[in-house]
N, C-alpha and C positions, 0 to 999 in steps of 0.2 A: 744375313747381320741382323734383319728385320723379324726373322723368327726367333732371334735368340734375345730380341728387345721386347718383345711381345712377351716372352715365356718369362724375362725377368717380370715384367710388370706385372702379370699374373700370378706370381708369386707374391710377389709385394700387397697386393689386393686382395688374398686370399688372407694374407696373415695381419693384413689391418680390420678386415671389414669380416670377411666367413668364419674365422678362428671365433673371435670375442662373442660375434652373433648365435654361433651354436653352442659356446658359453654359456653366455647368456638363457640359453633357451633352456638345455639342461637345471641350471640353476633354478628357473623358475619351477620346472618340473619338480623337483623335490621339495619335500617337507618342511616348512620352517619349525626352527628350534633357536634357543636362547640362544645358541653360536652363531646363528646364521639371521637370526631378525633383523632389518636394515632400519629399524624404529627407531630415531634422532641420529642418525647417521645422516651428515653430510661431506660431500666429495669435496676434496682441497679443502679443508675447513677443520682445524682440531677442535676437539670435544671442549661443550662449552663458553663456544665464540659469543655468546648474547650475553656472560656474564661480564660485571666489570673488572676492570683491571684492576691487578691485585692492591698496587697504590691506594687506587680508588678504594675498593671493597675496604682497607685498612683505616681507610681515611672516615670514611663514612659510619663506619663501627667504631672509631673512637670517639667522632662528633655525636653518635648518636648517645653514646657512654656518657659523655663530660655533658649532654644536653639533659638528659635524665636525674641528673646527680643536680645540675643548679637552675635547670631553667622549670618555676613550678607547673607550668602549662605541658611541659613532656612529661613529669613525672605522674600528673594528674591523667592521659592519657594514656597511659602503658596503666596505672591505676585500673583505669574502668575496664578495661580489656580484662584483666585479670579478676576484679571483684565479679564481672557478668559471667565470664567463661567458666571461674574457678570456686567463684564466694559462696554458690549454694549449696557447696557440697559435692563430693563424687562416690559413687558407690562402683566398685569393683567385683564383676560378676564371671562364673565360669558354669558351662554347663554338666560339669563332672565333679563329685563330689569332693573325690582325691583332688582335683587340680582347685578345687573352693577355699582346699585348706590349705593348699600349700601359697597358694597366692594371697593369700591372708593375712599367713605370716610373713611373707616376702613382702609383702605390701607394709604390713604394722611391725617391722624388724628396725631394730636399733639403731643398723645403720643405713636405712634409706629411709624410712616415714616420711612415706612419699604421700600421705595426705599435707603435710607441714610443707614439703619443699615443691609440690605440685604450683603453688602460688611463683615460686623463683623460677622454676620452670617457664611456668605461661609468660613472666616477666624477660625472660631470656629470648625465648621467643618471639612478641613483641618488637623490643629491644636491637637484638639484632638480626629479626626476621629468619632464622634458621638455628636449629637446635641438633648439639651433638650430643650423645647419650653413649657413656663408657661404661660396658659390662663387664665385670668379673666377676666370677664363678671360683667359688672355692672345691675342694673334693667332694664335698656333700652335695652338691648342687644348689646349694643358695646362691644366687646372683646379687649381686650391690651394683647399685646405680647413681652414676655421676655424672652431671652435666659440665661439659668442655667451653669453652668460652669458645665462640666462633671465629676472634681474633686469635686463635692459635693454630687453627686448622686452616694452613696453607693450602695443600692439593685434595681435591678431591680425584680418585683413580677413578675409570670408569671403562666396562666392554668396549673395545673400539668398533666394534657396529651400533652401540646404545650406551646412549648417555645415562639412561636411568638406571642403568645394571651398575648400581656403585660396587667396585670391590674393596674396596682398602681408602686409607684416608691419612694424609701425613700431616702430624700435629708437633707442633713445638712442644715438650716439653722439659726440656735443661734450661737452665738460669743463663748459659753462654748459645744457647739456642740450635741445643741438640734435636735432630727431628726422630718420632718413632713414627714406624707406620703401622696401624692398626687395620687387621683383614674387617671387613664390613661383617655383621652379623648375617646367620644363614646361606655364606659363605661356604665354598671347599677347605677353607681354611679353621672352618668353626665346628671342629669334632674335637672330641677329646683326648688327650696324649694315653700312651700304655699307661704311665702312673698314675690316670684317672684326673690329672690336671686341664683346666681348658686354657686355654688362648682366651688375652681380653680382647674382646671388640666391641666396634662402633656403631652405634646406628644414628641415622641421620634425616633429619626430617626439617624442610624447607616451606615460607611461605608465600606470597605475591612473588612466584617465582615465574618467568616469562618460559612460555614454551622453546625450546631449543637451548634453554640453562641448564646449570647444576647448582649453583647457589641462590637461595633468598635475596629476597630484599627487606630492610627496617621499616616498620611504619611509621615512623619516624623521618626515612628517608628524604621522601617529598616535602617532609614539613620544616628541616632545619634552618631552614634560610630565611623562611618565612617567621621562624620565633627567635630566630637572631636577630631580626629587622623590628616584630614587635617589641623584646626584650630592649633593642637601643632606643625605640620611640616612648616607651616607657621611663625608661630613664633620664632621657631630654626633659621630658615631662615633667617629672620629678624636679629636676636639677633648677628650672625654668623657676617654678615654683615655690620653690624654697627662696629664690631670688625676688619673688614677688615683692616678698616685706618691706624687700632693701631699700633704703633709699639714701639719698647722700642733699647735704646741707649747702644751697651755695651763694654769698654774699657779697652785694655788690655795694661799693660807695667809690668816693671821691679821695684819693689818697693821693698826696702832695708824692710819693716817692715808692720808688720798690723796696727801700727798707722799711717803709713805714708798713705800706701790703703784708710783706713780709712778718715784721712783729706780732703784725693784728693776727695772721693766719697760725702763727705758733702759739699765740696767747687761744684762740679758739679752740687748735686741736689739743691743748695741755688740759682743757677745761672746758668739754662740748656739752652741749647741754643734753639732760636725760631726756629720755621717751617721759611724755604728757608733764614736764615742767613748761613755767612761764617766763617766757625773753619778752625782756624790755631795749627795745632800741630805740634809737634817733632819728631822724628826719634822713642823717647823711645815710644808712646803711640799710639798702631793702634786701631782706631774707626768701629765698625761696627753696625748696625741695625738686628736686629730679628722682623721679623713681620710674623704673620700667614699665612699657607697655606694652604686654604681652594680647597678641590678638587671637584669642584660644576660643575663639568661636566655635569654628571648625576642628579642633584639635578630637572631640568629642568621634566624630564623624571620623576622622584617619585612623583611629584606634580601634574604631569597631571594625572599620575593612580591612585591617590588618588581622584580627581576628576571626572574622569570619572565612579568610582563608585558608588558618589553620584550622578552624570547625571542619571545613570544607573538607581538606587532607585528610583529618582525623577519622569523618566519618559521622562526628557526633554531631546535636544541634547546640547550639550556642549555650540555653539554659545549664548544659553540662559542666559548661566550661564558665559558671558565675555569670550569667548572661544572658539576665533574661529579654528574649525576644518580646514577648507578650505579656500580655497581664490576664490572659484567657486560660484555662486549665485545658479548655478542648484543642486549644492551639498547639500546645507544646508537645499534648499525649500523640497528635497527629505528628510534630515534626520527629519523635522519638522512634518511630514505625520503622524506617529502615535502617535507623540505628540497631534495634531488636533485632532487625535481619539480619543484618550481617556480622553480630553480635552470637547469634543463634547459629550463624556458617565458623567462626572461630571456637565457639565451644562442640561443636563436631568434630572437627579438624582435633582440638586438641584430646580431647575421648578417646580417639580413634588412635591417638600417638600414642597416650598412656596404655592402651589396649596392647598394641604392638609391642612395646615393650615387656609385658604383662606375661605377651606371648611368646617373646625371645627366651624370659626369664624360664619360662615353665617349659618348654622344650628341653632347655639345659637341663631341668632337675630330671626331666624324662631320663636324658642320657645316664644321668648320673646314676639313677636307682633302677633303671632296667624297666622303668616302666612305657607303656604304651599306649596312650587311646586317643580317641576322639571329643573335642569340645569345641566348645563357643565362648569365647572370651571378649566381655564386652565391658565399657566404663560407660556410665551415667553423669550427668549433670543437671545441677539443682534447675528450678524453672529461673528463665530470665526475669519475668516482670509477672509480680500481684495481679496487674491489670488483666493478664491476658487467664488466668484461675476463674476472675470474677467473672470475663465472659464466656469461658467453657461450662460453669457453672449456670450460669442463667442459660444458656443455648440447649447443657443437657437437660434443665427442668423442663425448656419450654417444649422440647421434641419427645421428652419418655412419654407425657401423656396423650399425644394423637402416635405413637407409634404403639402404646400399651393397648389404645382401642383397636388397633390395625390388630393387633396378634389377639385378642378376642374375638375378633369378626372372621379367624381362622384364614387371613390374608398375606402372614406372613410366619414363617415359624418361629421356637423360641431361639433357634443359632441365630435368624437372620435379624432379631431384636435384640440380642443380647449385641451382636457385632455394631449395631448402630449405636445404641447407646452410646457404648465404648467409644464409638468414631466421632459422636458430639461430644464425650467429654475428652477428647484429644487424646487417649491412651487406646495402646493394641488391644487387644480381644485376650484374651487367655486363652493360649494353643494359636494364636492367630503370629503372623508374618510382620517382623516390626517395621517392615517396609510399606505395610499395605496403608492406604490414605495419604 
């Protein structure tokens, strides 16, 4: 009996502990692929558990759009990001001549006009926290890009073992809530059919995305509450200031009866004294004025505190929001340093976004035309601040003289001289890696 019991316990132990451990070690010995990678995988939790709930995300998107439409501060915050990231102009480049020619045609196509639509895309990215680009391609290989509102994309389907491998997107495309599933670009379904047609695919880009999340967060999301409070405070102050000049006459007299008092009140109501007029009464009446007493000495500090919270959440100094903090230019320029860093980061992301869309369009054109070549596609933006150019020019002028003297004394070569001059100028040297410095 004991022998059977120990045998049963041994089988249970082997099934529960030994076999899983053997399988785990065998799995670890295998090479990782896109199908076996465990990055982004969480045991016992659905993909995107750190995302907002659907109702919460839709509400935030709706409130952010409403704030952008009605609140001047929200509109200005979105405009500032777009003006710095895109307003300086964008340049699309490709290292291969054929790719350069096609991408220029694609960029300027009348149904794309990405030079103008880039500002709309950047607004949507800032306002919604993510950008969905629908890419459709004709039989000639020309692709057409359209931005899809994030509120219309209900689900993002990812790989079971990695949430960063997005496979499809479920979007509401019909008036009655009909849903359409678009495959991800560069996925297994992104291939031309036998008749030469391409399926419509979607690309997804997100900002302010926590680790382990699929969807992005709007730049306005943490500001919505404070924007509402500031609007309410400002409306109350405007209403009170409107009533500040309102007043009411009171008349005191010794009336013999209630009927006499009522008759006198009706007489004054029928012929009230006009502003600036002269009123003459006898000693039986005493006139006075009732006016609101608004203790508004602290009102300015209250509004400034709310506006500071909004500026801190938006990552901009107060003078960007029409609220000068100091009368000195040096203080204002120093306050803008962190803001330019944030805007530079957003500009790099948006340029990479456009370059990625361009690469997807180029790959589809190569598949349709039978061309195949390797190339680098990049998008660059304009300078964020003219002040930076002045500083770089001064640094280059100051360093060039010393560097030339070192070259004349044979302490450095021509290549090193050229590299250092370009480095102080803030530009990559010809033929050098753009990541250098």
